[in-house]
C-alpha positions in Angstrom: -9.4 -20.1 20.1 -7.7 -19.6 16.6 -5.5 -16.1 16.5 -6.8 -13.1 14.8 -5.6 -12.3 11.6 -3.7 -9.1 10.8 -6.3 -7.5 8.5 -5.2 -4.5 6.5 -7.3 -3.0 3.4 -6.4 -0.7 0.5 -9.3 2.1 -0.2 -11.2 0.4 -3.0 -10.7 2.1 -6.4 -13.6 4.0 -8.2 -14.0 2.0 -11.5 -14.5 4.9 -13.7 -11.2 4.8 -15.5 -7.9 3.0 -15.8 -5.5 2.5 -13.0 -2.6 5.5 -12.4 0.4 5.9 -10.1 -1.5 6.8 -7.1 -3.6 3.4 -7.4 -0.4 1.5 -7.8 1.4 3.4 -4.9 -1.5 2.5 -2.4 -1.3 -1.0 -3.5 2.4 -1.3 -3.0 2.7 0.5 0.2 -0.3 -2.0 1.5 1.5 -4.8 0.1 4.8 -3.8 1.7 3.1 -3.8 5.4 1.2 -7.1 4.4 4.4 -8.8 3.5 6.3 -7.4 6.3 3.7 -8.5 8.9 4.0 -12.2 7.4 7.7 -12.1 7.6 7.3 -11.2 11.3 5.2 -14.4 11.6 1.7 -12.7 11.5 -1.4 -14.3 9.9 -2.5 -11.5 7.4 -5.7 -11.0 5.5 -5.0 -8.3 2.9 -8.1 -6.9 0.9 -8.3 -4.6 -1.8 -11.2 -4.2 -4.5 -13.3 -1.7 -6.7 -16.1 0.8 -5.9 -18.5 0.1 -8.7 -21.7 2.2 -8.1 -22.5 5.8 -8.2 -23.4 8.7 -10.6 -20.1 9.2 -12.3 -20.1 5.5 -13.6 -23.8 5.6 -14.5 -23.0 9.0 -16.7 -19.8 7.4 -18.2 -21.8 4.2 -19.3 -24.7 6.4 -20.6 -22.2 8.5 -22.7 -20.7 5.2 -24.3 -24.1 3.5 -25.0 -23.5 0.7 -22.5 -24.9 -0.5 -19.3 -22.9 0.5 -16.1 -22.5 -3.4 -15.2 -20.8 -3.8 -18.6 -18.6 -0.8 -17.8 -17.7 -1.9 -14.4 -17.0 -5.7 -15.9 -14.6 -4.0 -18.4 -12.8 -2.0 -15.6 -12.4 -4.7 -12.9 -10.0 -6.9 -14.8 -7.5 -3.9 -15.3 -7.3 -3.2 -11.6 -6.8 -6.9 -11.2 -4.2 -7.1 -13.6 -2.5 -4.3 -11.9 -2.3 -6.1 -8.7 -0.9 -9.2 -10.6 1.7 -7.2 -12.4 2.9 -5.5 -9.2 3.0 -8.9 -7.3 0.5 -7.6 -4.8 -0.4 -10.4 -2.3 -3.7 -9.5 -1.7 -5.9 -12.2 -0.4 -9.4 -11.1 -1.8 -10.5 -8.6 -4.1 -13.8 -7.4 -3.5 -16.3 -5.7 -5.9 -19.4 -3.6 -4.6 -21.4 -5.2 -7.4 -21.0 -8.5 -5.7 -24.1 -10.3 -3.9 -22.0 -10.7 -0.7 -21.5 -7.0 -0.4 -24.9 -5.9 -1.4 -26.4 -8.3 1.1 -24.4 -6.6 4.1 -25.2 -3.0 2.9 -28.8 -4.0 2.9 -28.5 -5.4 6.4 -26.7 -2.5 8.0 -29.1 0.0 6.2 -32.3 -2.0 7.8 -30.8 -2.3 11.1 -30.0 1.5 11.1 -33.3 2.5 10.0 -35.2 0.0 12.3 -33.1 1.7 15.3 -34.3 5.1 14.1 -30.8 6.4 13.0 -32.3 7.0 9.7 -35.1 9.4 8.5 -36.6 11.0 5.6 -36.3 14.8 5.0 -36.0 17.3 2.1 -32.9 18.9 1.4 -32.3 22.3 -0.2 -28.9 23.4 -1.0 -25.5 22.8 -2.9 -24.5 19.6 -4.6 -20.9 18.5 -5.8 -21.4 16.7 -9.1 -17.6 15.4 -9.0 -17.9 14.2 -5.3 -21.4 13.1 -5.5 -22.1 14.7 -2.3 -24.1 17.8 -0.9 -22.0 20.6 0.3 -22.3 23.8 2.3 -21.2 27.5 1.8 -18.7 27.1 4.8 -16.8 24.7 2.6 -16.1 27.5 0.0 -12.5 29.1 0.1 -12.6 32.9 -0.6 -16.3 32.5 -2.0 -15.2 30.0 -4.3 -15.7 26.1 -4.5 -12.5 24.3 -4.2 -11.5 22.4 -7.3 -12.1 19.2 -5.3 -15.7 19.7 -5.9 -15.8 20.4 -9.6 -19.3 21.7 -10.8 -21.6 22.7 -7.9 -25.2 23.0 -8.3 -28.3 24.1 -6.2 -31.0 21.3 -5.8 -34.0 20.7 -3.8 -34.9 16.9 -3.0 -36.5 14.5 -0.5 -33.9 11.7 0.6 -33.2 9.6 3.6 -30.8 10.9 6.0 -28.4 9.3 8.8 -28.1 10.8 12.1 -24.4 11.6 11.8 -24.7 14.8 14.1 -25.8 12.7 16.9 -22.6 11.2 17.4 -20.2 14.1 16.9 -19.3 14.4 20.6 -19.0 10.7 20.9 -16.3 11.0 18.0 -14.3 14.0 19.4 -14.0 11.9 22.7 -12.9 9.0 20.8 -10.1 10.7 19.0 -9.1 12.4 22.4 -8.9 9.0 24.2 -7.0 7.3 20.9 -4.4 9.7 19.9 -2.7 7.1 17.4 -6.1 6.2 15.6 -4.8 8.0 12.7 -1.3 7.9 11.3 0.9 10.2 11.0 -0.7 11.8 14.0 -0.8 15.3 12.3 -3.6 13.9 10.2 -5.6 13.1 13.2 -5.2 17.0 14.2 -7.1 17.8 10.7 -10.0 15.7 11.9 -10.1 17.2 15.4 -9.9 20.5 13.6 -13.0 19.4 11.1 -15.0 18.3 14.3 -14.8 21.9 15.9 -17.7 23.1 13.9 -21.2 21.4 13.9 -21.6 18.6 11.3 -24.6 17.8 9.6 -26.6 14.8 9.3 -25.6 12.6 6.3 -27.9 12.4 3.0 -27.5 8.7 2.3 -29.8 8.1 -0.6 -30.5 9.2 -4.3 -33.9 8.9 -5.9 -34.0 6.3 -8.6 -35.0 8.7 -11.1 -31.9 10.5 -10.8 -29.5 7.6 -10.0 -30.5 4.1 -10.6 -27.1 2.6 -10.5 -26.7 1.8 -6.8 -27.9 -0.7 -4.1 -31.7 -0.2 -3.6 -32.8 0.9 0.1 -34.1 -2.2 1.5 -37.1 -0.2 3.2 -37.7 1.9 0.1 -37.0 0.8 -3.3 -37.6 4.1 -4.7 -34.0 5.0 -3.6 -30.4 3.9 -4.0 -27.8 4.3 -1.3 -25.1 7.1 -1.5 -21.8 6.1 -2.7 -20.0 6.3 0.9 -22.8 4.2 2.6 -22.0 1.4 0.0 -18.1 1.8 -0.5 -17.2 1.8 3.0 -19.1 -1.2 4.3 -16.7 -3.2 2.1 -14.2 -3.4 4.7 -16.8 -5.7 6.7 -18.8 -7.4 3.9 -15.5 -8.9 2.5 -14.8 -10.7 5.7 -18.0 -12.0 6.7 -19.9 -9.5 8.8 -22.9 -11.3 10.3 -21.0 -14.8 10.3 -19.0 -16.5 13.2 -15.7 -15.9 11.4 -16.1 -12.3 11.1 -14.3 -11.8 14.5 -11.3 -13.9 13.3 -10.6 -11.1 11.0 -12.4 -7.6 12.2 -11.4 -5.2 13.6 -9.1 -4.1 10.7 -5.7 -3.2 11.9 -5.0 -0.8 9.2 -7.2 0.9 6.6 -4.6 2.4 4.1 -6.2 5.5 2.4 -5.0 8.7 0.5 -5.2 11.9 2.4 -8.1 12.9 0.1 -10.5 10.5 1.7 -9.6 11.0 5.1 -12.0 14.0 5.9 -15.0 13.2 6.3 -15.6 9.8 4.8 -13.0 7.5 6.7 -12.5 9.8 9.7 -15.9 10.7 10.4 -18.8 8.8 8.3 -17.0 5.7 8.8 -16.5 5.6 12.7 -20.0 6.8 13.2 -21.6 4.3 10.9 -19.9 1.6 12.8 -20.8 3.0 16.3 -24.3 3.3 15.3 -24.4 -0.2 14.1 -22.7 -1.5 17.2 -19.6 -2.7 15.4 -16.1 -2.4 16.7 -13.9 0.4 15.0 -10.9 -0.4 12.9 -7.6 0.0 15.0 -5.9 2.5 12.9 -5.9 4.6 9.5 -2.8 4.9 7.5 -2.9 7.9 5.5 -0.4 8.6 2.7 0.1 11.7 0.7 0.2 12.7 -2.9 2.6 12.0 -5.9 3.5 15.7 -7.0 5.0 16.6 -10.5 6.7 20.1 -10.3 5.1 20.9 -7.1 1.4 20.1 -8.4 -0.6 16.9 -7.8 -0.5 14.5 -10.3 -3.9 14.2 -12.0 -5.7 12.4 -14.7 -7.7 15.2 -15.3 -4.7 17.3 -16.3 -3.1 14.6 -18.3 -0.3 14.1 -15.9 -1.3 10.6 -14.7 1.7 8.0 -15.0 0.7 4.7 -16.2 2.3 2.0 -13.7 2.2 -0.6 -16.3 4.3 1.2 -18.8 7.1 1.5 -16.3 6.8 -2.2 -14.8 6.9 -3.3 -18.7 10.3 -1.3 -19.1 11.8 -1.7 -15.6 10.2 -4.6 -13.8 7.7 -4.7 -11.0 10.6 -4.8 -8.3 12.2 -1.6 -9.6 8.9 0.2 -9.5 8.1 -0.9 -6.1 11.4 0.1 -4.9 11.1 3.6 -6.2 7.7 4.5 -4.8 8.7 3.0 -1.3 12.0 4.5 -1.4 10.8 8.0 -2.6 7.5 8.3 -0.4 7.9 9.3 3.2 4.3 7.5 4.2 2.0 10.5 5.1 3.9 13.2 3.1 3.6 14.1 -0.4 6.4 13.2 -2.7 7.9 14.6 -6.3 7.8 12.1 -9.0 9.7 12.5 -12.5 11.2 10.0 -14.8 14.7 11.6 -14.2 14.4 10.7 -10.5 13.2 7.0 -11.3 16.1 6.6 -13.6 18.6 8.1 -11.1 17.2 5.3 -8.3 17.2 2.9 -10.9 20.9 3.5 -12.2 22.5 4.3 -8.9 20.7 2.2 -6.1 19.6 -1.0 -8.2 21.9 -1.1 -11.1 25.2 0.1 -9.5 24.9 -0.8 -5.9 22.9 -4.0 -5.9 23.3 -5.4 -9.6 26.9 -4.9 -9.7 27.5 -6.7 -6.3 25.6 -9.8 -7.5 27.4 -9.6 -10.9 31.0 -9.3 -9.3 30.2 -11.8 -6.7 28.9 -14.6 -9.3 31.8 -13.8 -11.7 34.5 -13.9 -9.2 32.9 -17.1 -7.5 32.8 -18.8 -10.9 36.4 -17.8 -11.9 38.2 -18.2 -8.5 36.1 -20.8 -6.6 34.7 -23.3 -9.2 31.3 -21.7 -8.6 31.0 -22.8 -5.1 30.9 -20.4 -2.0 33.9 -21.0 -0.1 34.5 -21.1 3.8 35.3 -18.0 5.6 38.3 -18.8 7.6 39.5 -15.4 8.6 37.9 -12.8 10.8 40.0 -9.6 10.6 39.1 -5.9 10.9 37.4 -5.7 7.5 35.0 -8.6 8.3 34.8 -7.2 11.9 33.4 -4.0 10.3 31.1 -5.4 7.9 29.4 -7.8 10.4 29.0 -4.8 12.9 27.5 -2.8 10.1 24.8 -5.5 9.6 24.0 -5.8 13.3 23.2 -2.1 13.3 21.5 -2.1 10.1 19.0 -5.0 10.9 17.9 -3.5 14.3 17.5 0.0 12.8 15.5 -1.3 9.7 13.2 -3.7 11.4 12.3 -0.7 13.8 11.9 1.6 10.9 9.6 -1.1 9.1 7.7 -1.3 12.2 6.9 2.4 12.2 6.0 2.6 8.5 9.2 4.6 7.6 10.1 2.4 4.9 12.0 4.8 2.7 14.5 5.3 5.6 14.6 1.6 6.2 15.5 1.1 2.5 18.2 3.9 2.7 19.4 1.7 5.5 19.5 -1.4 3.8 21.2 0.2 0.6 23.8 1.7 2.8 25.0 -1.8 4.0 24.8 -3.0 0.5 27.4 -0.3 -0.3 29.2 -1.5 2.8 29.5 -4.7 1.0 30.9 -3.1 -2.2 33.3 -1.1 -0.1 34.4 -4.5 1.6 35.1 -5.7 -1.6 37.4 -3.0 -2.7 39.2 -3.1 0.5 39.8 -7.0 -0.1 40.1 -6.8 -3.5 39.7 -10.6 -4.5 40.6 -9.8 -8.2 44.1 -8.9 -6.9 44.3 -11.7 -4.4 43.5 -14.3 -7.2 46.6 -13.5 -9.0 48.7 -14.5 -5.9 49.8 -18.1 -5.3 50.5 -17.4 -1.5 48.4 -19.7 0.8 47.5 -16.6 2.9 46.2 -14.6 0.0 44.0 -17.7 -1.0 42.4 -17.8 2.4 41.8 -14.1 2.3 40.2 -14.6 -1.3 37.9 -17.4 -0.1 37.0 -15.2 3.0 36.1 -12.3 1.0 33.9 -14.0 -1.4 32.3 -16.0 1.4 31.7 -12.8 3.2 30.1 -10.8 0.3 27.9 -13.8 -0.3 26.7 -13.8 3.2 26.1 -10.2 3.4 24.1 -10.1 0.0 21.9 -13.0 1.6 21.0 -10.9 4.5 20.5 -7.7 2.5 18.0 -9.2 0.1 16.2 -10.8 2.9 15.6 -7.4 4.5 14.2 -6.3 0.9 11.8 -9.1 0.7 8.8 -6.9 1.6 9.6 -4.3 -0.9 11.2 -6.3 -3.7 9.6 -9.8 -3.5 10.9 -10.9 -6.9 14.5 -9.7 -6.8 15.1 -11.0 -3.3 13.8 -14.5 -4.1 15.9 -14.3 -7.5 19.1 -13.3 -5.6 18.6 -16.0 -3.0 18.2 -18.5 -5.6 21.5 -17.4 -7.3 23.2 -18.1 -3.8 21.4 -21.6 -3.9 19.3 -20.6 -1.0 15.3 -21.2 -0.9 13.1 -17.8 -0.5 12.8 -16.4 3.0 9.1 -16.2 4.1 9.7 -15.6 7.7 12.0 -13.8 9.7 12.7 -16.2 12.2 15.5 -15.7 14.9 18.0 -17.5 12.8 17.3 -16.0 9.3 18.7 -12.8 10.0 21.9 -13.9 11.7 25.1 -13.9 10.3 26.4 -17.3 9.8 28.1 -19.8 7.4 25.1 -21.6 5.9 26.0 -20.7 2.4 29.3 -22.5 2.4 29.3 -25.2 -0.1 26.4 -23.8 -1.9 26.7 -23.4 -5.9 26.5 -20.1 -7.2 24.0 -19.4 -10.2 25.1 -18.1 -13.8 26.1 -14.5 -14.2 22.8 -12.3 -14.8 22.1 -8.7 -15.2 19.4 -8.0 -13.0 19.0 -4.3 -13.9 19.4 -3.8 -17.6 20.4 -0.2 -18.4 17.4 1.5 -19.9 17.4 2.1 -23.7 
């Protein structure tokens, strides 16, 4: 039987505007995990995409005098371009207006209706226009609706409801039995806390006279399905639910989502929808935090959103990927500022990595005819650097496994700084002035040792900085590293005799 793929997804982005930093970060985080798993030898299936139905899209299209389909057809290429520019290695891009998706949504709805899990009733209460969901007074804070909900109106309407409350006790038991369902674990405690109060059944339709832009209910065309009962299903519609191949991918190993859509959509609605449909649950949810600016969430509505494409234009995809991965402790919020970005860019990338590459290429060209020499000595400086590598690689792989990419990068750049310290100790530019045979051997050993340390470091960087990693390996006359097989990360003399590339500035100083 064919091995199940490692299946990882992002949330699908809402097609109501241009991509921003939050979209870009989630794509990069998921891509880093996907690339790491591929390097570890897994067969990976990586899904991202676009949520294209709902009231806000219909309203935006109406204001622009266009059809909703025209609007989303314009937005979709922007998100696809973001993936391309960020070197995101997704295997699929799902759009919820695609027939393959709509067919599965209709099938799930019909099956649940036939099982008696969906019924019709009249709702009277409060409705959040921004979130496109019904809300209750208990969701108020100090008598006020949280900003998250935007405008809240009173409404009375007949709709179809999904028996969400029927499964509340089951979900509580499931979370107790699976304490690592949500990463980080403190996020799971938030869900358990939410479930301490009774949950209501979920209204899953809107009348077509109020909202026509959606997937029609298969058993009543007078209604379209509510956005969460459409969007969440992308995770199974994209991998062939109902086909023989489905079990080769599903269940998902990780749904990567922002903390704002954990409760209740991904942690309550989605598990219960799957349970009621007789479908296995995903293995884990990986929940990341927000980017903050001066302690407040960066927001398109406040005009503080960063256009990632502007930063990629100026600094390159790898620098952007490095910064967001290095700064964000997965699961926590993190501060964003241009000053912080420039500090990382100049210090870590320019001074530590960029200068190491420049020095090596320059000295290799001047002192060794552009070839990587043989390391014939193994004295204390070499032994210390190799020992530093042995501890680094062990730590970094363990950190990557636990999604601690920020600390893994810190350790990797600590090793890169270690190579630079080694160069200062050996000072090959001084050795080159000597005619003594012993000094010539030390010179060759120092350049060979720097080259090998650099090779290993940039292989560890591959999931985060794929372009730079491959480029530097090319400058060392090495092929790109696509797998971390047992020998890839071992210190050896494979580079001996390789031709060094021309000197290049990898991280130009910003204007």
